[in-house]
C-alpha positions in Angstrom: -8.1 -7.1 -19.9 -11.0 -6.4 -17.5 -11.5 -2.7 -16.6 -9.8 -1.7 -13.3 -12.4 1.0 -12.4 -15.7 -0.1 -10.8 -18.9 1.3 -12.3 -19.7 3.2 -9.1 -16.2 4.7 -9.0 -16.4 5.7 -12.7 -19.8 7.4 -12.2 -18.4 9.3 -9.2 -15.4 10.5 -11.1 -17.5 11.5 -14.1 -19.8 13.5 -11.9 -16.8 15.2 -10.3 -15.5 16.1 -13.7 -18.9 17.4 -14.8 -19.2 19.6 -11.7 -15.7 21.0 -12.2 -16.4 21.6 -15.9 -19.7 23.5 -15.1 -17.8 25.6 -12.5 -15.2 26.5 -15.1 -17.9 27.6 -17.6 -19.7 29.6 -14.9 -16.5 31.4 -14.0 -16.2 32.8 -17.6 -19.3 35.0 -17.1 -19.0 35.8 -13.4 -16.7 37.8 -11.2 -13.3 36.2 -10.4 -13.4 33.7 -7.6 -11.0 31.3 -5.8 -10.1 28.5 -8.3 -11.4 25.1 -7.4 -8.8 22.6 -6.1 -7.6 20.2 -8.7 -9.3 16.8 -8.6 -7.6 14.0 -6.6 -8.3 10.3 -6.3 -7.3 6.9 -7.6 -8.8 6.0 -10.9 -7.2 2.7 -11.9 -4.7 0.0 -11.1 -2.3 -0.8 -14.0 -1.8 -4.5 -14.2 1.8 -5.4 -15.3 3.3 -8.7 -16.3 5.0 -10.7 -13.6 8.1 -8.8 -12.3 10.1 -11.7 -11.0 9.8 -15.5 -11.4 12.7 -17.3 -9.8 16.1 -16.5 -8.2 19.2 -17.0 -10.4 21.3 -18.8 -7.8 19.1 -21.9 -7.5 20.9 -25.2 -6.8 20.6 -27.8 -9.7 17.5 -29.9 -9.4 15.7 -27.5 -7.0 12.6 -25.3 -7.6 12.5 -21.8 -6.1 10.3 -18.8 -6.7 10.3 -15.1 -5.8 7.2 -14.2 -3.7 6.6 -11.1 -1.6 8.1 -7.7 -2.6 8.5 -4.4 -0.7 9.3 -1.5 -3.1 11.2 1.5 -1.6 13.2 4.6 -2.6 17.0 4.2 -2.7 18.3 7.3 -4.5 16.8 10.3 -6.3 15.9 8.1 -9.4 16.6 4.6 -8.1 14.4 2.2 -6.2 14.8 -1.1 -4.6 12.6 -4.2 -4.4 13.1 -6.1 -1.2 11.9 -9.6 -2.2 11.7 -12.9 -0.5 12.5 -16.4 -1.9 10.6 -19.7 -1.5 12.0 -23.2 -1.7 9.1 -24.9 -3.4 10.4 -28.4 -2.7 10.4 -28.0 1.1 7.2 -29.5 2.6 6.3 -26.7 5.0 3.6 -24.1 4.7 5.0 -20.5 4.7 8.6 -21.7 4.9 10.8 -18.7 4.4 13.8 -19.2 2.1 15.7 -15.9 2.3 15.6 -12.3 1.0 17.2 -10.1 -1.6 17.2 -6.4 -2.6 17.1 -5.8 -6.4 17.8 -2.2 -7.5 15.9 -0.8 -10.5 15.1 2.5 -12.2 12.3 1.1 -14.5 9.5 -1.0 -13.1 9.3 -3.0 -16.3 13.0 -4.1 -16.0 13.5 -5.8 -12.6 16.7 -7.9 -13.2 17.5 -10.5 -10.5 21.1 -10.3 -11.6 21.2 -6.9 -9.8 20.2 -8.6 -6.5 22.0 -8.1 -3.2 21.7 -11.2 -1.0 20.3 -10.2 2.4 19.5 -13.4 4.2 19.6 -17.2 3.5 18.5 -20.4 5.1 21.0 -21.9 7.5 21.5 -24.6 10.1 22.1 -23.4 13.7 21.8 -24.7 17.3 18.4 -24.4 18.8 18.9 -23.2 22.5 15.4 -24.4 23.3 16.1 -27.9 22.1 19.3 -28.7 23.9 21.4 -27.1 21.2 20.4 -29.6 18.5 20.6 -28.2 15.0 17.5 -26.6 13.5 16.8 -24.9 10.2 16.6 -21.1 10.7 14.2 -19.9 8.1 14.3 -16.1 7.4 11.2 -14.0 6.7 11.1 -10.5 5.3 10.4 -8.6 8.6 10.7 -4.8 8.5 12.6 -2.4 6.3 13.3 1.3 6.7 15.5 3.4 4.4 16.3 7.1 4.0 17.2 7.6 0.3 20.6 8.9 -0.8 20.2 12.6 -1.5 17.1 13.1 0.6 16.4 16.4 2.4 14.4 17.3 5.4 11.2 19.4 5.2 13.2 22.6 5.7 15.5 21.8 2.8 18.5 20.7 4.9 20.3 17.5 3.8 18.9 14.6 5.8 21.7 13.6 8.2 21.0 9.8 7.6 20.5 9.9 3.9 21.7 6.7 2.2 21.2 4.5 5.3 18.6 2.1 6.5 17.8 -1.1 8.4 16.2 -4.5 7.9 14.9 -6.4 10.8 14.8 -10.1 9.7 12.5 -12.5 11.6 13.8 -16.1 11.8 11.9 -19.2 12.8 13.4 -22.6 13.9 12.2 -25.6 11.9 13.0 -29.3 12.5 15.6 -30.7 10.2 13.9 -34.1 9.9 10.3 -33.5 10.8 10.9 -33.9 14.5 7.2 -34.8 15.2 6.1 -31.4 13.8 4.0 -32.5 10.9 0.5 -31.3 9.9 -2.1 -33.6 8.2 -5.1 -31.3 8.2 -7.7 -31.0 5.4 -6.3 -27.7 4.1 -2.5 -28.2 4.7 0.1 -30.8 5.2 3.8 -30.9 5.9 6.4 -29.7 8.5 5.8 -26.8 10.8 8.1 -24.6 12.8 8.5 -25.6 16.5 5.4 -24.7 18.4 6.1 -26.4 21.8 8.9 -25.7 24.3 11.4 -25.9 21.3 9.9 -22.7 19.8 12.7 -20.3 18.8 12.2 -17.0 16.9 15.4 -14.9 17.0 16.0 -11.9 14.8 18.8 -10.3 12.9 19.2 -6.5 12.6 21.0 -5.6 9.3 22.3 -2.1 8.6 22.4 -1.2 4.9 23.8 1.8 3.0 23.8 3.3 -0.5 26.5 5.8 -1.7 24.8 6.8 -5.0 26.3 3.8 -6.9 26.3 0.7 -4.7 24.0 -0.8 -2.1 25.9 -2.7 0.6 25.4 -4.4 3.9 27.2 -2.4 6.6 26.7 -4.7 9.6 24.7 -7.7 11.1 23.6 -8.0 14.7 21.8 -11.1 16.1 19.0 -10.3 18.4 16.7 -12.3 20.7 13.1 -11.2 20.9 13.3 -9.1 24.1 16.2 -7.2 22.6 14.3 -5.6 19.7 12.1 -3.1 21.7 13.2 -2.0 25.2 10.8 -3.3 27.8 8.7 -5.3 25.3 8.6 -8.8 23.8 8.3 -8.3 20.0 6.6 -11.1 18.1 5.4 -9.8 14.7 6.8 -7.0 12.5 4.5 -4.9 10.3 3.9 -4.9 6.6 5.3 -2.3 4.3 8.2 0.1 4.8 9.0 2.6 7.4 7.8 6.3 6.9 9.8 9.4 7.9 9.1 11.4 11.0 11.7 14.2 11.1 15.0 12.4 11.3 13.4 9.2 12.7 11.6 6.4 11.0 8.2 4.9 12.0 7.0 1.4 11.3 4.2 -1.0 12.5 5.0 -3.8 15.0 3.3 -6.1 17.4 4.6 -6.4 21.0 3.6 -7.1 24.6 4.9 -6.5 28.1 5.4 -9.3 30.6 2.1 -10.3 32.1 0.0 -8.8 29.3 -3.0 -11.0 28.4 -2.3 -10.7 24.7 -0.1 -8.6 22.4 -1.0 -5.2 20.9 0.0 -3.7 17.6 1.4 -0.2 17.4 4.2 1.9 16.1 7.9 1.4 16.7 10.1 4.5 16.4 13.6 3.9 14.9 16.5 6.3 15.4 20.0 6.3 14.1 22.7 6.8 16.7 26.4 5.9 16.6 26.0 4.9 13.0 23.2 2.3 13.4 19.4 2.3 13.3 17.7 0.9 16.5 14.2 0.7 17.8 13.9 3.2 20.7 10.2 3.5 21.5 6.9 1.6 21.0 3.5 3.1 21.1 0.6 0.6 21.4 -2.5 1.4 19.4 -4.8 -1.6 19.1 -6.4 -3.4 22.1 -4.7 -6.4 23.5 -6.2 -8.7 20.8 -3.1 -10.1 19.0 -3.7 -7.9 15.9 -0.8 -8.3 13.4 0.8 -7.0 10.2 0.4 -3.3 11.0 0.9 -0.5 8.4 0.7 3.3 8.4 0.8 6.3 6.1 1.0 10.1 6.6 -2.1 11.8 5.3 -2.2 15.1 3.3 -2.8 17.2 6.4 0.2 15.6 8.2 -1.9 13.3 10.4 -1.0 9.6 10.7 -3.4 6.8 9.7 -2.9 3.3 11.0 -4.2 -0.2 10.2 -3.6 -3.6 11.8 -5.0 -6.9 10.7 -7.6 -8.3 13.1 -7.7 -12.0 13.6 -10.5 -14.2 12.3 -12.2 -14.5 15.7 -12.6 -10.7 15.8 -14.7 -10.6 12.7 -12.3 -9.9 11.2 -12.7 -6.1 11.2 -11.3 -3.4 8.9 -10.2 -0.9 11.5 -8.5 2.5 11.0 -6.9 4.7 13.7 -5.9 8.3 13.2 -3.5 10.6 15.1 -4.4 14.2 14.2 -1.2 15.8 15.6 2.2 14.5 16.9 1.9 13.1 20.4 -1.9 13.3 20.3 -4.4 10.5 21.0 -5.1 7.7 18.6 -8.8 7.7 17.6 -10.5 4.7 16.2 -12.1 6.1 13.1 -13.5 3.0 11.4 -14.5 -0.5 12.5 -16.1 -2.5 9.7 -16.7 -6.3 10.0 -16.6 -8.6 7.0 -15.1 -6.1 4.6 -11.9 -8.2 4.5 -11.2 -11.8 5.1 -8.5 -12.9 7.6 -5.7 -12.2 5.1 -2.9 -9.6 4.9 -4.1 -6.0 4.1 -1.8 -3.0 3.9 -2.2 0.8 3.8 -0.8 2.6 0.8 -0.7 6.0 -0.7 -1.2 7.1 -4.3 1.1 9.7 -5.9 -1.4 12.4 -5.3 -1.5 11.6 -1.6 -4.8 9.6 -1.6 -4.5 6.9 1.1 -6.0 3.5 0.4 -6.2 0.0 1.8 -5.1 -2.9 -0.4 -6.3 -6.4 0.5 -8.5 -9.3 -0.5 -12.2 -9.1 -1.1 -14.3 -10.8 1.5 -16.4 -13.7 0.1 -18.7 -16.3 1.9 -16.5 -18.8 3.6 -16.7 -22.6 3.3 -16.7 -24.2 6.8 -15.4 -27.7 7.4 -17.5 -30.2 9.4 -17.1 -30.0 13.2 -14.1 -31.8 14.6 -11.8 -31.2 11.6 -9.0 -28.8 12.3 -8.7 -25.7 10.2 -8.3 -21.9 10.7 -11.4 -21.3 12.9 -13.1 -24.1 11.0 -12.7 -22.3 7.6 -11.3 -24.2 4.7 -8.9 -22.3 2.4 -9.4 -24.8 -0.4 -13.1 -25.0 -0.9 -15.2 -24.8 -3.0 -12.7 -26.3 -5.5 -12.3 -24.2 -8.7 -14.0 -21.1 -7.3 -12.5 -18.0 -5.6 -10.9 -18.5 -2.3 -10.4 -15.8 0.4 -7.1 -14.7 -1.2 -8.1 -14.7 -4.8 -9.5 -11.2 -5.6 -7.1 -8.4 -4.8 -8.7 -4.9 -4.3 -7.8 -1.3 -3.5 -10.2 0.7 -1.3 -9.5 4.5 -1.3 -10.3 6.1 2.0 -13.1 8.6 2.0 -12.6 12.3 2.7 -13.5 12.0 6.3 -11.1 9.1 6.8 -13.7 7.1 8.6 -14.6 4.7 5.8 -13.9 3.6 2.3 -15.0 4.4 -1.2 -16.0 1.6 -3.6 -13.2 -0.8 -4.3 -11.2 -1.0 -7.5 -10.4 -4.6 -8.5 -6.6 -4.8 -8.8 -6.3 -8.4 -9.8 -8.8 -11.3 -10.3 -6.7 -14.3 -11.4 -9.8 -16.5 -11.8 -11.1 -14.2 -14.5 -7.7 -13.3 -16.0 -6.1 -16.8 -16.1 -9.1 -19.2 -15.6 -8.7 -22.2 -13.3 -5.2 -22.8 -12.0 -3.3 -25.8 -13.4 -4.4 -28.2 -10.6 -8.0 -26.9 -10.5 -7.9 -25.5 -6.9 -7.6 -21.8 -5.9 -5.5 -18.8 -6.9 -3.9 -16.6 -4.2 -2.8 -13.0 -4.8 -1.8 -11.6 -1.4 0.5 -9.4 0.7 -0.1 -6.2 -1.4 2.7 -3.9 -0.2 3.0 -0.5 -2.0 5.2 2.5 -1.9 5.9 5.7 -3.8 9.1 5.8 -5.8 10.7 8.2 -8.3 12.4 6.4 -11.3 14.6 7.2 -14.2 11.7 8.9 -16.1 11.7 11.6 -13.4 8.1 10.7 -12.4 6.7 9.5 -9.1 4.9 6.1 -9.2 3.0 4.2 -6.6 4.1 0.6 -7.1 2.2 -2.3 -5.4 3.9 -5.6 -5.1 2.3 -8.9 -4.2 2.8 -12.7 -4.7 0.6 -14.8 -7.0 0.4 -18.6 -6.8 -1.9 -21.6 -6.8 -2.7 -21.9 -3.1 -1.8 -25.6 -2.9 1.8 -24.6 -3.8 2.0 -23.3 -0.3 0.1 -26.0 1.5 0.6 -29.2 -0.5 3.7 -28.5 -2.4 2.5 -29.0 -6.0 4.7 -27.6 -8.7 4.5 -23.8 -9.3 2.0 -22.6 -11.9 3.2 -20.6 -15.0 1.9 -17.4 -13.3 3.6 -17.9 -9.9 5.9 -15.2 -8.8 6.3 -11.6 -7.6 4.2 -8.9 -9.3 4.6 -5.1 -9.4 1.5 -3.2 -10.5 0.9 0.6 -10.4 -1.8 2.5 -8.6 -2.7 5.5 -10.8 -4.2 8.7 -9.4 -5.4 12.2 -10.5 -3.9 15.3 -9.1 -0.4 16.7 -8.7 2.2 14.6 -7.0 2.7 14.7 -3.2 6.3 13.3 -3.1 7.1 10.9 -0.3 10.7 12.3 -0.1 12.3 15.6 -0.8 15.4 15.8 -3.0 
C-alpha cells in the first residue's frame, strides 16, 4: 500500500516533533514556563476496503450499486451512512436511483440489511409536459441531524435531539428517450429534460431516532420556490448540516427573480411545530453559478465556507471566512488550477484541523473544435491514464486559513488497482466526510466517496470489481474536538 503522507508533509511533521522535543529538553534545565500546545494536524488517510457494493433489494436480472455516502452522527455511539443507489442498466449519465440510511457503530461493518429506505425512483405526471408520465429520479440532496442525546454548549439537553431532515432533489427524465439523447464523444444516453419540460421538484423528509430505531416521520412535496422563502433554489450543498445553537446550517445555491445568475451561500434551518424548515439564506459567492457548497466551524468558532467554481471560472479553489456571527464574509483564498472542475468538500479532522478533499488537478485533454464536451475538455482521454477524477487528495488548511498545506494522497486507483477492466479511467469523487463517535468510544473522521470506472457512468459498461461506496478515515494528531456534546 503506498504511503499516505507526502514527503513534504512528513518532513514538516518531523521538524515540528524535533522542535517540541528540543523545547522539552530545554525546560528541564530552565525556569518553569508555559507548556507548549500539543501538536495538531492531519498525518495520514487510512484506506479501508470498500464499505458497500450493492443494495440487497435489487430486482432479478438488474445491476445496481451503492455510490455516494454522507456519514453523520445519530446517537452517542451510533452513526448513519446516507447513501445513494445507481441503476447501472439505465442509459443516462448521473441517473439517480434512490437513497438509504444505514446505521452502524463500527466503520468496518456497514451492513445494507440495516438500511432504511428513504427515496426511490417513481413514475409521476410532469406538469411541464402536459401531465405526461416522467421518471422522477431522486438525488441525495441535503441532510441535517441533531443526534439523540446531544447537548447544547452550556450543557442543557438539545431541544431537537434525535430529529433531522433530508431535502431530496428530484429530476424528471423521459420514459422512452423523448428526444433527449446524447451522442457526444465523452458520454451517450438519455438526459433529464432540459427544455420547457424541465421539472425539478423536491421532497422534504423529517426523520427521527429514539435511541433504538430510526424512522421517517413525514414527507412533504415541494416545488423549487417553496424551499427558501423569496428564492429559487436549484442546487443543494455537499456534506451534512452543522450546528449553530439550536439551528442547523448547510450550503445551498439560490437566486432571486431577475438575478443574472445564482449564488451559493448558507441556508439556516430551524425546527418549529415539530418540523425542520429552511428559514433564511445568506448569499456568499458572486452571482457565478457556483455549486456544491460546504462549510465547517473552525477551532476559534469562525465559519469557513467553500463552493465549487465552474470550469469557465478557472476553476478556482476559494475559501471564505466569517470571523464572528453576523459578521462579513471575507474571501481568504482564491487559487486557480489547484482543483479540476469536480466535486470538492470541506471536512474537519478529529483534532479540529479543517481540510478540503477533492481531486488533484492534472493537465486536461481538449477535444478538437466543434465537438461538444464540458468546455471542450474530454473526461475520457488520454485512455489508460489518470482522468480529472482519478486522484483523490486531502489539503489541510494552513494556520492563517488563507491557503493550503501540501496535499495527502487519499486514493490513487491507477496505482492501487492498475488499469480499470475496460482500460479507460478510474473515478474516485464526491469525498464527503464527518466526525462520528462509534462503539469504541472514540471520535473518527470518516470520508466517504464513490469509486468506479468512469465509463460506467457515461457509457453503461458493467461495474468494475472495485465499484462501490468507500469509507476511509482521516487521522490527526492532537486531542479530539468533538463535533457534538453528549
